[in-house]
C-alpha angles and dihedrals in degrees: 000000000000115000133193121199118207141148111275120254126215086256089064096052101093090051090047092052089048090052094047093046095046099106137058095252096053103030095086094040095049100044126192121318112274149115098317088058092052092049089050091047091051092049091050092048091049094051117088088206098055133069129182103205127194130194111219130193123180092349092307125113104233100166145020143188137170120229123199122186111210122193113213146188095214120078089040095302093313125164120226136204119234115200119198143166095021107179136162122194108261091236090060102043120122093035097099096259092125092052090049091049090052092047087052090049091050090049091050089050094051090047088055092049096252116158099193137036118209137177142167125226127192113257087236091068108080093157090055091048090053089049094052091046090052087055090056099262116144124212091232104149139041113236126220130195133188122188110232 
């Protein structure tokens, strides 16, 4: 399968929301495509430190992820790459698209001078955890969240 990685366009957004919401864990968090998603997309597109990346095959968006480049004081002033919302269409899973998405993310991080890639994954996603460990990620920290 031939894949192209590119920044998402507004015309991709409804498909992106569909991909992100296509599981029991994310469905209620993501909601139905609408104005809040457009506003978030516009904010991401306007930020030089955020990229919404899609994987496209044969003109169809089959995967997505959001990349955020975070400058920091720790690690001797190093920047880090935050990878979020990694999704591959269920019909295309098991074909290496997720691995290629992550390789693309790591390359973008290196291009931006990041020394570390990090992500969080819901505790209800054991398959995703296995996937990230197979890529070399270590479960090194305990994450915390607080609704605001």
